[in-house]
BALUM-277561 format. One record per residue (C-alpha): residue number from 1; x, y, z. Coordinates in Angstrom, 1 decimal, decimal comma. Layout:
! BALUM-277561
SITE:num:px:py:pz
SITE:NUM:X:Y:Z
...
END
This chain:
! BALUM-277561
SITE:num:px:py:pz
SITE:1:-91,6:-102,0:-44,9
SITE:2:-94,9:-104,0:-45,7
SITE:3:-97,8:-102,5:-47,5
SITE:4:-101,6:-103,5:-47,0
SITE:5:-104,2:-102,8:-49,5
SITE:6:-106,8:-100,1:-48,5
SITE:7:-109,0:-97,8:-49,1
SITE:8:-109,3:-94,3:-47,8
SITE:9:-112,4:-91,9:-48,2
SITE:10:-113,6:-89,0:-46,5
SITE:11:-116,1:-89,5:-44,1
SITE:12:-119,7:-88,0:-44,8
SITE:13:-119,9:-87,3:-41,3
SITE:14:-117,4:-84,5:-41,2
SITE:15:-114,6:-83,1:-43,6
SITE:16:-112,4:-83,8:-40,6
SITE:17:-112,9:-87,5:-40,4
SITE:18:-110,9:-90,0:-42,4
SITE:19:-112,0:-93,4:-42,8
SITE:20:-109,2:-96,0:-43,8
SITE:21:-110,7:-99,5:-44,7
SITE:22:-108,1:-102,3:-45,3
SITE:23:-108,6:-105,5:-47,5
SITE:24:-107,6:-107,7:-45,0
SITE:25:-108,0:-107,2:-40,9
SITE:26:-104,7:-106,0:-39,0
SITE:27:-103,8:-108,8:-36,8
SITE:28:-102,6:-108,2:-33,4
SITE:29:-99,2:-107,0:-32,6
SITE:30:-98,9:-105,5:-36,0
SITE:31:-98,2:-101,9:-36,6
SITE:32:-100,1:-100,0:-39,2
SITE:33:-98,7:-96,5:-40,2
SITE:34:-101,0:-94,0:-42,2
SITE:35:-99,9:-91,2:-44,1
SITE:36:-102,3:-88,4:-45,2
SITE:37:-101,1:-85,3:-47,2
SITE:38:-102,9:-82,0:-47,7
SITE:39:-103,1:-79,3:-50,8
SITE:40:-102,5:-76,1:-47,9
SITE:41:-99,9:-76,3:-45,3
SITE:42:-102,0:-76,2:-41,6
SITE:43:-101,4:-73,6:-39,0
SITE:44:-98,7:-74,3:-37,0
SITE:45:-99,5:-76,2:-33,3
SITE:46:-100,5:-79,3:-31,6
SITE:47:-103,2:-81,3:-33,3
SITE:48:-104,5:-84,1:-31,5
SITE:49:-106,8:-87,2:-33,5
SITE:50:-108,4:-89,7:-31,9
SITE:51:-108,1:-93,1:-33,6
SITE:52:-110,8:-96,2:-33,3
SITE:53:-110,6:-99,6:-34,7
SITE:54:-113,9:-101,9:-36,0
SITE:55:-113,7:-105,7:-36,3
SITE:56:-114,8:-107,0:-39,5
SITE:57:-118,6:-107,7:-39,4
SITE:58:-121,6:-105,6:-39,7
SITE:59:-122,9:-103,2:-36,9
SITE:60:-119,5:-104,1:-35,2
SITE:61:-118,7:-101,6:-31,9
SITE:62:-115,6:-100,0:-32,6
SITE:63:-112,9:-99,4:-29,6
SITE:64:-111,1:-96,4:-29,3
SITE:65:-107,6:-96,8:-29,3
SITE:66:-105,9:-93,9:-28,1
SITE:67:-105,2:-90,0:-29,6
SITE:68:-102,7:-89,3:-32,2
SITE:69:-100,6:-86,1:-31,8
SITE:70:-99,2:-84,2:-34,9
SITE:71:-96,4:-81,0:-34,1
SITE:72:-96,5:-78,4:-36,8
SITE:73:-93,7:-75,8:-36,6
SITE:74:-94,3:-72,5:-38,0
SITE:75:-91,3:-71,5:-40,3
SITE:76:-90,2:-68,4:-38,6
SITE:77:-89,3:-70,7:-35,4
END
């Protein structure tokens, strides 16, 4: 498993957004896994989140890459 140096910060635009900035650009064909943790367990359900990539440079346009899906099951199931 390869680890890229990155910085992670909550976005000032909203508490539900997270910005992950890599020290070096991710090259085409490479796979990146981002792991996030929480202090409180979320409610069970299906959570969808959007992923957008931005190229290096100021005022660059982001490209929407798709949706991620996270399933959280209640303890009683």
